[in-house]
N, C-alpha and C positions, 0 to 999 in steps of 0.2 A: 513502127511495128513491122514485123515481117508478115507475109501473107498468112492469115489465119487459116487452119484446117478444122475439120470436124472435132470439136473438143469432147465428145461423149464416148469415143471409142475406148474400150478398156481391154488390156491384154492380160492374159494370166502370167504369173511369174514363172519365167523359163528355168529359173535357178532353184525352184523349190525342190527339196529333197526330203524323203521320209526320214523320220527320226529313228536312228539305230537303237535308241533306248526306250522307244514307246512301249515295248512289251515287257518292260521291267528290267532292262539292262543285262548285263552279264551276271551269271551265277558263279560265284566263287565257292570253293570247298571248304572255307574256313568254318570252324564252329562244330565240326564232327568230333564225336568222342574218340579219343585215342587210348588205346590199351596201355597200361602201366607195367612195364616189365618187373617192376618191384612191388606190385600190389600184393603179391602172395609171399610172405617170408619163407625162407628156406626152412623146410619142416623135416627134412630127413635126419639130419644130425649124424652121429656116429652110433653105429650099432654096438651094443655092449659085447665085449669079448666073453666067451664062455668062462663060467666061474672057475677061477684058477686062484683063488684065495684073495684076490684083490678086487673082484668084480664089484663088491660093495662100496669099495672106495672110489674108483674111476678117477678121471682127471677133471678138475674144476677149472672151467675157464672163468676169468674175472668177469664179474658183473653178469654171468649167464647162469641159467639153471644147470644143475649137475648133468653132465653128459650131452650138453648141447653146444655146438660151436657158435661163433659170433653171427649174428644176423646181418644181411646187408643193409645198409642205412636206408630208411624210408624218406624219399626226397619229395613226397606230396607237399609238406609244409613249405619247402623251398619254391615249388611251382606256384602254389597259391600266392605267396609272397610277391614273386615277380609279376604275376597277373595283377594283383592289387595295385602295385607299383605303376604298371603301364596304364591302367585305368585312371589313376590319379593324375599322371602326366597328361593324358588326353583331355581330362576334364578341366584341368588348369588351362591348357591351350585354347579350349573352346571358350571358356570363361573370359580369356584375354582378348579373343577375337570379337566377342560380343561387346565388351567394354569399348574397344576401338571403334567399332561400327556405330555404337550409340553416341559416342563422342564426336564422330564425324557428322552423324546426321544431326546432332544439336547445333553444331557449328554452321551446317548448311542452312538450317532453319533461321539462325541468327542473321545470315548474310543474304537470304533469298528475297528480302523485302524489295519490292519493285521501286525504282527509282524514275523519276519524271524525265523523259527525254524531249527532244525538241518537238514543239507543237506542230511543226509543218510536216513531220514524218508520221505516216499512218502505219498501224500494224496490219498484218494480213487478216481479211475479215472471214476467211474460211467459208462455212456453210451459210453465212449471212447474205451472200450474193443472190439467192433465190433459186428457183427450180430451173434447171437447164432446159432450153428448148431444143429444137431439131438441129440447130447449128447452121442450117441453110438459109441464105438470104432470099427474101420474097422477090417476086418480079416487080419492075418498075415500068412506067409508061413515060409521059412527058414530066411527071412529078415523082419524086421519091416519097412514098407515103406509108404510114402505119397508124391505123386508127384515125383519129381526127388530125394528126400531126403530119406535116408535109413541107417539102421545098421543091422548087423547080430544078430540073436537070440543068437547064441553062445557066443556073448560078455557077455551075462548075465545069467550065468549057474543057474538054480534053479528058475528063475523068470518065471512067467506065464502071459499069455495074459490078458490085462486089458479089462473090459466090458464096462465101461463108460470113456469118456475122462476127463482128469484133466483140460485141457483149453477148456471151454465150446464153445467159440466163435471161432470155428476152423471148418475146411472142411477136411473130409476123414482123421482125426487123427487116429493113431494106436499107441499101446504102450504095455509096460510090466510093471508089478507090483510085489512086494514082502512084505509080512507082516513081522513085526519086529519079531514075534515068541515068544514073552515074555509075552503075555497076554494083551498087550495094543492094543486098537483099532486103530493102526496106521501102516502106510506102506510106502515104497519107490516107486517111479514111474519113468519111462522113457518113452518119448512120442515124436513122430514126427507128424507133421501136416502142413496144409496150413492156413495162416492167412486169416481173414475175416472181415478186418476193413472197416468202412464206406468209407473211402478215402484211397488213396494210401500213404503209409508211407515209409520213409527212414528206412533201418533195424535198425539203432540206435534208432529212436524214437519208432519203433514197439517193440524192446526188452525192452526198458524202461518202457513201459506201462504194459507189460505182467505179471511181477511178482505180482503187485498189483491186476491186474485181476484174477490171479490164487488164491491169498488170498482171494478174494471175492466170489470165486466160491464154488462148492458143496463139495469139500475136506476139507473145514474149516468151515462148517455150525454148527457143534456140539461142538465147542470150547467155553470156557467162555470168553476169550479175546484173542486178537491177535494184533501184531505190525509187520509192515513191514520196513525193512531196505535194501537198495540196494546200489550198486556201480554205478558210471557213466558207460555209455556204451564205449566199446573200440572196435576197428576195428581189425578183424582177418580174417583168411581165412580158408574155410573148403573145403578140396579136391580141392584146387586151385581156389575156388569161393569166392569172397568178401562176408564178413558176419560182424554181430555185436554181442557182447556177453556182458550180464549184469549178475552179481551174487548178491545174496542177502540172506537174512534170513527172515522167517516167524516165529515169536516168539509166543507161544501160551501158555495158561494154560487151563485145562479141567478136568472133572471128569475122573477118572481111567487113567489119563495121568501123567507119570513122565518124559516123553521126553520134551525138551525145545521147540521143534519146528522143522523146516526144513531148511536145506541149499538148496538154489534153483539156478539153472543156466538155463538161457534162451539164446539160439543162434538163430538168424534170419539170413537166407541165402538170398542173393540177387539173387535169382533164379526166373524162371518164370514157374508156379506161385510162388510167395513168400512163402517160407516154414520156419519152425521153428523146433528145437530140444529143448526139455525141460527135466531136471533132478530134481527130488525132493527126497532129501536124509535126513532121520532123523538125527538131530544133534547127533554127539558123535558115529555114526555107521560107523567106519572106513572101515569095510568089505563092506558095501554098497557103500561108497564113492569110493572104489577102482573099483567096477563094473561100477559106473557112469563114472569115468574116462576112463575106457576101451571103454565104448560106444561112448564117444566123439571122442576118438582116431580113431574109426572105422567108423565114419560117411562118407558116400559116396554121392556125387551129380551126378546124371547122366547127361551127357553132351548133349545128343540127346533125348529130350522129346517132 
């Protein structure tokens, strides 16, 4: 893993922009009544000539009252017909879109059924990791301790105190870390702490959740990709106290990285309060793996806390 930093800092989105349509959008001028230049028929007609013997006869326009010229055609019916046609076209288009959307939605529902994947790959646990702690590691003495669980610093010669916790959703966590020393921004870690789940969990359930939570944490934010594999939880004892153990791998790719990822071990103790021990060892580093084994073998659980 890379060196964890404070996982709790949140930054506002610098790209957020006000919605230009939030006040109702643009106002268009459509829908305003328009005057019909032909709404008033021509009413003047021809004025009759003074009676000169044929004023009673006049000129008869075909299809018009006597003495009236032809009226200009009334196009109101034409405009209404065009408007009705446009409305019908829009309605048909909307109906077609609705049918297509419903059809696609139905197809999606038919194909969205979950399929079982490999049992060794776990999904993201999201909010199931627990309540975030301060993120800062507790101080150590000659022992690395949290609650009743501890191990001696001498079990990991050459390792140094961690500044930030690997498992962010923890209480009073403390640990040691060691850089790979080959120029890669990657390191090993050993940590003990107290769980802080939203509800009380059995040690097996707690251990099963924690590897994915670690992969989602600050130690793996700078990788390009990651994949989690883990075993089923097994029952063990630590210093005579019942516990559960889960092992797994966090496989990664990233810039300046040649390491394949980490071997991870999580042990959750049925203590009061519930505690955990966690080892994160770069894959292929047998020397660091040997140190991790020594730490596990020297875990102690205080019986009167």
